[in-house]
PDB file of N, H, CA, C and O in Angstrom:
ATOM      1  N   MET A   1       1.001  -1.238  -0.093  1.00  0.00           N
ATOM      2  CA  MET A   1      -0.300   0.345   0.119  1.00  0.00           C
ATOM      3  C   MET A   1       0.737   1.109  -0.112  1.00  0.00           C
ATOM      4  O   MET A   1       1.658   0.833   0.656  1.00  0.00           O
ATOM      5  N   SER A   2       1.038   2.163  -1.026  1.00  0.00           N
ATOM      6  H   SER A   2       0.290   2.388  -1.650  1.00  0.00           H
ATOM      7  CA  SER A   2       1.373   3.133  -1.073  1.00  0.00           C
ATOM      8  C   SER A   2       1.000   4.411   0.602  1.00  0.00           C
ATOM      9  O   SER A   2       0.336   4.160   1.608  1.00  0.00           O
ATOM     10  N   THR A   3       1.500   5.253   0.355  1.00  0.00           N
ATOM     11  H   THR A   3       2.039   5.457  -0.462  1.00  0.00           H
ATOM     12  CA  THR A   3       1.528   6.105   1.391  1.00  0.00           C
ATOM     13  C   THR A   3       0.563   6.918   1.819  1.00  0.00           C
ATOM     14  O   THR A   3       0.139   7.271   2.919  1.00  0.00           O
ATOM     15  N   TYR A   4       0.192   7.237   0.180  1.00  0.00           N
ATOM     16  H   TYR A   4       0.537   6.950  -0.714  1.00  0.00           H
ATOM     17  CA  TYR A   4      -0.812   8.324  -0.066  1.00  0.00           C
ATOM     18  C   TYR A   4      -2.415   7.560  -0.499  1.00  0.00           C
ATOM     19  O   TYR A   4      -3.186   8.132  -1.270  1.00  0.00           O
ATOM     20  N   THR A   5      -2.738   6.204   0.132  1.00  0.00           N
ATOM     21  H   THR A   5      -2.112   5.739   0.758  1.00  0.00           H
ATOM     22  CA  THR A   5      -3.661   5.306   1.451  1.00  0.00           C
ATOM     23  C   THR A   5      -4.132   4.803   1.958  1.00  0.00           C
ATOM     24  O   THR A   5      -5.243   4.273   1.953  1.00  0.00           O
ATOM     25  N   LYS A   6      -2.554   4.939   3.099  1.00  0.00           N
ATOM     26  H   LYS A   6      -1.652   5.370   3.103  1.00  0.00           H
ATOM     27  CA  LYS A   6      -2.250   3.916   3.522  1.00  0.00           C
ATOM     28  C   LYS A   6      -2.833   4.014   4.753  1.00  0.00           C
ATOM     29  O   LYS A   6      -2.786   3.050   5.518  1.00  0.00           O
ATOM     30  N   GLY A   7      -3.772   5.773   5.284  1.00  0.00           N
ATOM     31  H   GLY A   7      -3.811   6.556   4.663  1.00  0.00           H
ATOM     32  CA  GLY A   7      -4.508   5.153   6.153  1.00  0.00           C
ATOM     33  C   GLY A   7      -6.454   5.450   5.856  1.00  0.00           C
ATOM     34  O   GLY A   7      -7.494   5.109   6.420  1.00  0.00           O
ATOM     35  N   ARG A   8      -6.276   5.825   5.300  1.00  0.00           N
ATOM     36  H   ARG A   8      -5.432   6.102   4.842  1.00  0.00           H
ATOM     37  CA  ARG A   8      -7.836   5.262   3.921  1.00  0.00           C
ATOM     38  C   ARG A   8      -8.580   4.586   3.807  1.00  0.00           C
ATOM     39  O   ARG A   8      -9.779   4.791   3.616  1.00  0.00           O
ATOM     40  N   GLY A   9      -7.600   2.907   3.972  1.00  0.00           N
ATOM     41  H   GLY A   9      -6.626   2.741   4.127  1.00  0.00           H
ATOM     42  CA  GLY A   9      -8.464   1.623   3.976  1.00  0.00           C
ATOM     43  C   GLY A   9      -9.936   1.590   5.051  1.00  0.00           C
ATOM     44  O   GLY A   9     -10.454   2.313   5.901  1.00  0.00           O
ATOM     45  N   PRO A  10     -10.151   0.454   4.482  1.00  0.00           N
ATOM     46  CA  PRO A  10     -10.102  -0.818   4.026  1.00  0.00           C
ATOM     47  C   PRO A  10     -10.616   0.147   1.766  1.00  0.00           C
ATOM     48  O   PRO A  10     -11.084   1.279   1.649  1.00  0.00           O
ATOM     49  N   PHE A  11     -10.403  -0.486   0.939  1.00  0.00           N
ATOM     50  H   PHE A  11     -10.023  -1.406   1.033  1.00  0.00           H
ATOM     51  CA  PHE A  11     -10.939  -0.322  -0.406  1.00  0.00           C
ATOM     52  C   PHE A  11     -11.785  -1.381  -0.807  1.00  0.00           C
ATOM     53  O   PHE A  11     -11.542  -2.532  -0.442  1.00  0.00           O
ATOM     54  N   GLU A  12     -12.894  -1.068  -1.627  1.00  0.00           N
ATOM     55  H   GLU A  12     -13.092  -0.134  -1.924  1.00  0.00           H
ATOM     56  CA  GLU A  12     -13.757  -2.250  -2.136  1.00  0.00           C
ATOM     57  C   GLU A  12     -13.674  -1.720  -3.716  1.00  0.00           C
ATOM     58  O   GLU A  12     -13.965  -0.610  -4.161  1.00  0.00           O
ATOM     59  N   LEU A  13     -13.071  -3.144  -4.547  1.00  0.00           N
ATOM     60  H   LEU A  13     -12.835  -4.046  -4.186  1.00  0.00           H
ATOM     61  CA  LEU A  13     -13.085  -2.640  -6.039  1.00  0.00           C
ATOM     62  C   LEU A  13     -14.519  -2.700  -6.519  1.00  0.00           C
ATOM     63  O   LEU A  13     -15.371  -3.274  -5.840  1.00  0.00           O
ATOM     64  N   ILE A  14     -14.661  -2.414  -7.088  1.00  0.00           N
ATOM     65  H   ILE A  14     -13.969  -1.948  -7.640  1.00  0.00           H
ATOM     66  CA  ILE A  14     -16.224  -1.734  -7.786  1.00  0.00           C
ATOM     67  C   ILE A  14     -16.357  -1.744  -9.140  1.00  0.00           C
ATOM     68  O   ILE A  14     -17.309  -2.229  -9.751  1.00  0.00           O
ATOM     69  N   TYR A  15     -14.885  -0.919  -9.866  1.00  0.00           N
ATOM     70  H   TYR A  15     -14.112  -0.525  -9.369  1.00  0.00           H
ATOM     71  CA  TYR A  15     -14.733  -1.456 -11.643  1.00  0.00           C
ATOM     72  C   TYR A  15     -13.362  -1.448 -12.180  1.00  0.00           C
ATOM     73  O   TYR A  15     -12.524  -0.645 -11.771  1.00  0.00           O
ATOM     74  N   TYR A  16     -13.075  -2.465 -13.234  1.00  0.00           N
ATOM     75  H   TYR A  16     -13.756  -3.118 -13.567  1.00  0.00           H
ATOM     76  CA  TYR A  16     -11.952  -2.764 -13.987  1.00  0.00           C
ATOM     77  C   TYR A  16     -11.873  -3.375 -15.164  1.00  0.00           C
ATOM     78  O   TYR A  16     -12.650  -4.219 -15.610  1.00  0.00           O
ATOM     79  N   GLU A  17     -10.585  -2.781 -15.832  1.00  0.00           N
ATOM     80  H   GLU A  17      -9.954  -2.095 -15.469  1.00  0.00           H
ATOM     81  CA  GLU A  17     -11.142  -2.567 -17.160  1.00  0.00           C
ATOM     82  C   GLU A  17      -9.735  -3.048 -16.828  1.00  0.00           C
ATOM     83  O   GLU A  17      -9.062  -2.851 -15.816  1.00  0.00           O
ATOM     84  N   ALA A  18      -9.310  -4.108 -18.559  1.00  0.00           N
ATOM     85  H   ALA A  18      -9.857  -4.268 -19.381  1.00  0.00           H
ATOM     86  CA  ALA A  18      -8.390  -4.881 -19.080  1.00  0.00           C
ATOM     87  C   ALA A  18      -7.250  -4.768 -20.568  1.00  0.00           C
ATOM     88  O   ALA A  18      -7.756  -5.066 -21.651  1.00  0.00           O
ATOM     89  N   CYS A  19      -6.034  -4.419 -20.546  1.00  0.00           N
ATOM     90  H   CYS A  19      -5.623  -4.177 -19.667  1.00  0.00           H
ATOM     91  CA  CYS A  19      -6.670  -4.447 -21.979  1.00  0.00           C
ATOM     92  C   CYS A  19      -5.246  -5.155 -22.028  1.00  0.00           C
ATOM     93  O   CYS A  19      -4.551  -5.489 -21.069  1.00  0.00           O
ATOM     94  N   LEU A  20      -4.905  -5.343 -23.796  1.00  0.00           N
ATOM     95  H   LEU A  20      -5.469  -5.071 -24.576  1.00  0.00           H
ATOM     96  CA  LEU A  20      -4.441  -6.581 -24.316  1.00  0.00           C
ATOM     97  C   LEU A  20      -2.754  -6.576 -24.403  1.00  0.00           C
ATOM     98  O   LEU A  20      -1.772  -7.312 -24.498  1.00  0.00           O
ATOM     99  N   ASN A  21      -3.239  -5.012 -24.285  1.00  0.00           N
ATOM    100  H   ASN A  21      -4.037  -4.415 -24.209  1.00  0.00           H
ATOM    101  CA  ASN A  21      -1.798  -4.101 -25.125  1.00  0.00           C
ATOM    102  C   ASN A  21      -2.210  -2.668 -24.858  1.00  0.00           C
ATOM    103  O   ASN A  21      -3.158  -1.908 -25.052  1.00  0.00           O
ATOM    104  N   GLU A  22      -0.665  -2.702 -24.159  1.00  0.00           N
ATOM    105  H   GLU A  22       0.106  -3.320 -24.002  1.00  0.00           H
ATOM    106  CA  GLU A  22       0.027  -1.044 -23.453  1.00  0.00           C
ATOM    107  C   GLU A  22      -0.261  -0.223 -24.227  1.00  0.00           C
ATOM    108  O   GLU A  22      -0.093   0.910 -23.777  1.00  0.00           O
ATOM    109  N   ASP A  23      -0.800  -0.282 -25.674  1.00  0.00           N
ATOM    110  H   ASP A  23      -0.937  -1.202 -26.040  1.00  0.00           H
ATOM    111  CA  ASP A  23      -1.044   0.791 -26.768  1.00  0.00           C
ATOM    112  C   ASP A  23      -2.190   1.837 -26.592  1.00  0.00           C
ATOM    113  O   ASP A  23      -2.238   3.064 -26.504  1.00  0.00           O
ATOM    114  N   ASP A  24      -3.538   0.304 -26.572  1.00  0.00           N
ATOM    115  H   ASP A  24      -3.499  -0.693 -26.644  1.00  0.00           H
ATOM    116  CA  ASP A  24      -4.372   0.331 -25.932  1.00  0.00           C
ATOM    117  C   ASP A  24      -4.716   0.931 -25.114  1.00  0.00           C
ATOM    118  O   ASP A  24      -5.328   1.950 -25.434  1.00  0.00           O
ATOM    119  N   ALA A  25      -4.526   0.652 -23.645  1.00  0.00           N
ATOM    120  H   ALA A  25      -4.029  -0.176 -23.385  1.00  0.00           H
ATOM    121  CA  ALA A  25      -4.193   0.975 -22.372  1.00  0.00           C
ATOM    122  C   ALA A  25      -3.750   2.684 -21.723  1.00  0.00           C
ATOM    123  O   ALA A  25      -4.378   3.579 -21.157  1.00  0.00           O
ATOM    124  N   ARG A  26      -2.844   2.559 -22.018  1.00  0.00           N
ATOM    125  H   ARG A  26      -2.334   1.832 -22.478  1.00  0.00           H
ATOM    126  CA  ARG A  26      -3.018   3.980 -23.471  1.00  0.00           C
ATOM    127  C   ARG A  26      -4.098   5.238 -23.225  1.00  0.00           C
ATOM    128  O   ARG A  26      -4.647   6.057 -22.488  1.00  0.00           O
ATOM    129  N   SER A  27      -3.927   4.745 -24.275  1.00  0.00           N
ATOM    130  H   SER A  27      -3.481   4.080 -24.874  1.00  0.00           H
ATOM    131  CA  SER A  27      -5.024   5.969 -25.088  1.00  0.00           C
ATOM    132  C   SER A  27      -6.563   5.415 -24.088  1.00  0.00           C
ATOM    133  O   SER A  27      -6.845   6.470 -23.521  1.00  0.00           O
ATOM    134  N   ARG A  28      -7.306   4.682 -23.761  1.00  0.00           N
ATOM    135  H   ARG A  28      -7.077   3.825 -24.222  1.00  0.00           H
ATOM    136  CA  ARG A  28      -8.310   4.532 -22.329  1.00  0.00           C
ATOM    137  C   ARG A  28      -7.639   4.923 -21.626  1.00  0.00           C
ATOM    138  O   ARG A  28      -8.441   5.519 -20.907  1.00  0.00           O
ATOM    139  N   GLU A  29      -6.397   5.144 -21.062  1.00  0.00           N
ATOM    140  H   GLU A  29      -5.746   4.659 -21.646  1.00  0.00           H
ATOM    141  CA  GLU A  29      -6.081   5.532 -19.536  1.00  0.00           C
ATOM    142  C   GLU A  29      -6.639   7.774 -19.989  1.00  0.00           C
ATOM    143  O   GLU A  29      -7.718   8.305 -19.730  1.00  0.00           O
ATOM    144  N   LEU A  30      -5.813   8.213 -20.440  1.00  0.00           N
ATOM    145  H   LEU A  30      -4.936   7.781 -20.650  1.00  0.00           H
ATOM    146  CA  LEU A  30      -6.027   9.045 -21.689  1.00  0.00           C
ATOM    147  C   LEU A  30      -8.124   9.134 -21.286  1.00  0.00           C
ATOM    148  O   LEU A  30      -8.752   9.826 -20.485  1.00  0.00           O
ATOM    149  N   TYR A  31      -8.268   8.799 -21.608  1.00  0.00           N
ATOM    150  H   TYR A  31      -7.758   8.236 -22.259  1.00  0.00           H
ATOM    151  CA  TYR A  31      -9.660   8.811 -22.305  1.00  0.00           C
ATOM    152  C   TYR A  31     -10.282   9.393 -20.891  1.00  0.00           C
ATOM    153  O   TYR A  31     -10.619  10.544 -20.616  1.00  0.00           O
ATOM    154  N   LEU A  32     -10.308   8.440 -20.256  1.00  0.00           N
ATOM    155  H   LEU A  32     -10.034   7.505 -20.479  1.00  0.00           H
ATOM    156  CA  LEU A  32     -10.798   7.902 -18.759  1.00  0.00           C
ATOM    157  C   LEU A  32     -10.449   9.718 -18.238  1.00  0.00           C
ATOM    158  O   LEU A  32     -11.316  10.572 -18.056  1.00  0.00           O
ATOM    159  N   LYS A  33      -9.513   9.835 -18.148  1.00  0.00           N
ATOM    160  H   LYS A  33      -8.808   9.141 -18.296  1.00  0.00           H
ATOM    161  CA  LYS A  33      -9.598  11.114 -17.640  1.00  0.00           C
ATOM    162  C   LYS A  33      -9.552  12.630 -18.368  1.00  0.00           C
ATOM    163  O   LYS A  33      -9.111  13.746 -18.091  1.00  0.00           O
ATOM    164  N   SER A  34      -9.854  12.362 -18.825  1.00  0.00           N
ATOM    165  H   SER A  34     -10.212  11.455 -19.050  1.00  0.00           H
ATOM    166  CA  SER A  34     -10.195  13.749 -19.856  1.00  0.00           C
ATOM    167  C   SER A  34     -12.103  13.646 -19.591  1.00  0.00           C
ATOM    168  O   SER A  34     -12.746  12.627 -19.338  1.00  0.00           O
ATOM    169  N   GLY A  35     -12.570  14.921 -19.741  1.00  0.00           N
ATOM    170  H   GLY A  35     -12.048  15.748 -19.947  1.00  0.00           H
ATOM    171  CA  GLY A  35     -13.945  15.019 -18.944  1.00  0.00           C
ATOM    172  C   GLY A  35     -14.834  13.980 -19.937  1.00  0.00           C
ATOM    173  O   GLY A  35     -15.712  13.634 -19.147  1.00  0.00           O
ATOM    174  N   MET A  36     -15.023  13.522 -20.766  1.00  0.00           N
ATOM    175  H   MET A  36     -14.309  13.803 -21.408  1.00  0.00           H
ATOM    176  CA  MET A  36     -15.957  13.011 -20.966  1.00  0.00           C
ATOM    177  C   MET A  36     -15.978  11.417 -20.295  1.00  0.00           C
ATOM    178  O   MET A  36     -16.882  10.821 -19.711  1.00  0.00           O
ATOM    179  N   GLY A  37     -13.971  10.825 -20.794  1.00  0.00           N
ATOM    180  H   GLY A  37     -13.237  11.310 -21.269  1.00  0.00           H
ATOM    181  CA  GLY A  37     -13.784  10.042 -19.351  1.00  0.00           C
ATOM    182  C   GLY A  37     -13.934  10.026 -18.204  1.00  0.00           C
ATOM    183  O   GLY A  37     -14.148   8.896 -17.764  1.00  0.00           O
ATOM    184  N   LYS A  38     -13.911  11.112 -17.214  1.00  0.00           N
ATOM    185  H   LYS A  38     -13.738  12.030 -17.571  1.00  0.00           H
ATOM    186  CA  LYS A  38     -14.443  11.073 -15.964  1.00  0.00           C
ATOM    187  C   LYS A  38     -16.533  11.327 -16.189  1.00  0.00           C
ATOM    188  O   LYS A  38     -16.971  10.418 -15.484  1.00  0.00           O
ATOM    189  N   ARG A  39     -17.370  11.839 -16.600  1.00  0.00           N
ATOM    190  H   ARG A  39     -17.015  12.577 -17.173  1.00  0.00           H
ATOM    191  CA  ARG A  39     -18.351  11.579 -16.644  1.00  0.00           C
ATOM    192  C   ARG A  39     -19.014  10.170 -16.813  1.00  0.00           C
ATOM    193  O   ARG A  39     -19.639   9.610 -15.913  1.00  0.00           O
ATOM    194  N   PHE A  40     -18.733   9.476 -18.517  1.00  0.00           N
ATOM    195  H   PHE A  40     -18.225   9.931 -19.248  1.00  0.00           H
ATOM    196  CA  PHE A  40     -18.236   7.471 -18.011  1.00  0.00           C
ATOM    197  C   PHE A  40     -18.177   7.075 -16.948  1.00  0.00           C
ATOM    198  O   PHE A  40     -18.978   6.174 -16.695  1.00  0.00           O
ATOM    199  N   ILE A  41     -17.488   7.404 -16.122  1.00  0.00           N
ATOM    200  H   ILE A  41     -16.838   8.135 -16.328  1.00  0.00           H
ATOM    201  CA  ILE A  41     -16.794   6.559 -14.961  1.00  0.00           C
ATOM    202  C   ILE A  41     -17.527   7.053 -13.529  1.00  0.00           C
ATOM    203  O   ILE A  41     -17.277   6.593 -12.415  1.00  0.00           O
ATOM    204  N   ALA A  42     -18.656   8.284 -13.901  1.00  0.00           N
ATOM    205  H   ALA A  42     -18.860   8.658 -14.806  1.00  0.00           H
ATOM    206  CA  ALA A  42     -18.965   8.768 -13.040  1.00  0.00           C
ATOM    207  C   ALA A  42     -20.211   8.150 -13.006  1.00  0.00           C
ATOM    208  O   ALA A  42     -20.719   7.786 -11.946  1.00  0.00           O
ATOM    209  N   ASN A  43     -20.940   7.952 -14.509  1.00  0.00           N
ATOM    210  H   ASN A  43     -20.527   8.247 -15.370  1.00  0.00           H
ATOM    211  CA  ASN A  43     -22.277   6.648 -15.123  1.00  0.00           C
ATOM    212  C   ASN A  43     -22.547   5.704 -14.389  1.00  0.00           C
ATOM    213  O   ASN A  43     -23.500   5.707 -13.610  1.00  0.00           O
ATOM    214  N   ARG A  44     -21.442   4.416 -14.596  1.00  0.00           N
ATOM    215  H   ARG A  44     -20.667   4.414 -15.229  1.00  0.00           H
ATOM    216  CA  ARG A  44     -21.050   3.726 -15.088  1.00  0.00           C
ATOM    217  C   ARG A  44     -20.859   3.354 -12.546  1.00  0.00           C
ATOM    218  O   ARG A  44     -21.411   2.526 -11.821  1.00  0.00           O
ATOM    219  N   ILE A  45     -20.077   4.229 -12.308  1.00  0.00           N
ATOM    220  H   ILE A  45     -19.629   4.901 -12.897  1.00  0.00           H
ATOM    221  CA  ILE A  45     -20.420   4.074 -10.690  1.00  0.00           C
ATOM    222  C   ILE A  45     -20.983   4.610 -10.259  1.00  0.00           C
ATOM    223  O   ILE A  45     -20.601   4.827  -9.109  1.00  0.00           O
ATOM    224  N   LYS A  46     -22.265   5.286 -10.628  1.00  0.00           N
ATOM    225  H   LYS A  46     -22.575   5.109 -11.563  1.00  0.00           H
ATOM    226  CA  LYS A  46     -23.555   5.586 -10.788  1.00  0.00           C
ATOM    227  C   LYS A  46     -24.710   4.324 -10.748  1.00  0.00           C
ATOM    228  O   LYS A  46     -25.366   4.003  -9.757  1.00  0.00           O
ATOM    229  N   ARG A  47     -24.746   3.975 -11.509  1.00  0.00           N
ATOM    230  H   ARG A  47     -24.214   4.237 -12.314  1.00  0.00           H
ATOM    231  CA  ARG A  47     -25.109   2.732 -12.032  1.00  0.00           C
ATOM    232  C   ARG A  47     -24.763   1.796 -11.031  1.00  0.00           C
ATOM    233  O   ARG A  47     -25.154   1.850  -9.865  1.00  0.00           O
ATOM    234  N   PHE A  48     -24.160   1.096 -11.425  1.00  0.00           N
ATOM    235  H   PHE A  48     -23.843   1.052 -12.372  1.00  0.00           H
ATOM    236  CA  PHE A  48     -23.336   0.084  -9.509  1.00  0.00           C
ATOM    237  C   PHE A  48     -24.026   0.141  -8.885  1.00  0.00           C
ATOM    238  O   PHE A  48     -24.720  -0.864  -8.737  1.00  0.00           O
ATOM    239  N   LEU A  49     -24.356   1.502  -7.982  1.00  0.00           N
ATOM    240  H   LEU A  49     -23.792   2.319  -8.103  1.00  0.00           H
ATOM    241  CA  LEU A  49     -24.237   2.004  -7.094  1.00  0.00           C
ATOM    242  C   LEU A  49     -25.706   1.122  -6.706  1.00  0.00           C
ATOM    243  O   LEU A  49     -25.949   0.408  -5.733  1.00  0.00           O
ATOM    244  N   SER A  50     -26.543   1.489  -7.877  1.00  0.00           N
ATOM    245  H   SER A  50     -26.345   2.069  -8.667  1.00  0.00           H
ATOM    246  CA  SER A  50     -28.534   1.836  -7.507  1.00  0.00           C
ATOM    247  C   SER A  50     -28.968   0.823  -8.137  1.00  0.00           C
ATOM    248  O   SER A  50     -30.131   0.730  -8.529  1.00  0.00           O
ATOM    249  N   LEU A  51     -27.731  -0.392  -8.373  1.00  0.00           N
ATOM    250  H   LEU A  51     -26.786  -0.316  -8.055  1.00  0.00           H
ATOM    251  CA  LEU A  51     -27.964  -1.847  -8.743  1.00  0.00           C
ATOM    252  C   LEU A  51     -28.245  -2.111  -6.951  1.00  0.00           C
ATOM    253  O   LEU A  51     -29.148  -2.317  -6.140  1.00  0.00           O
ATOM    254  N   THR A  52     -27.044  -1.967  -7.038  1.00  0.00           N
ATOM    255  H   THR A  52     -26.311  -1.800  -7.697  1.00  0.00           H
ATOM    256  CA  THR A  52     -26.803  -3.344  -5.440  1.00  0.00           C
ATOM    257  C   THR A  52     -27.469  -2.931  -4.288  1.00  0.00           C
ATOM    258  O   THR A  52     -27.883  -3.393  -3.224  1.00  0.00           O
ATOM    259  N   GLY A  53     -27.398  -1.564  -5.096  1.00  0.00           N
ATOM    260  H   GLY A  53     -27.062  -1.188  -5.960  1.00  0.00           H
ATOM    261  CA  GLY A  53     -28.514  -0.538  -3.026  1.00  0.00           C
ATOM    262  C   GLY A  53     -29.049   0.046  -2.474  1.00  0.00           C
ATOM    263  O   GLY A  53     -29.106  -0.135  -1.258  1.00  0.00           O
TER     264      GLY A  53
END
């Protein structure tokens, strides 16, 4: 565990993506850090939380 998250756990993984190649992973990460990508993740998490809870 890194010093950035040391005192803030435990965490539960609620979203995961995997890529087969590093270039795809980098482009996906850039997208997810953009405005549209942040909205995408927020909607995904909101939908997940509404289904579980």
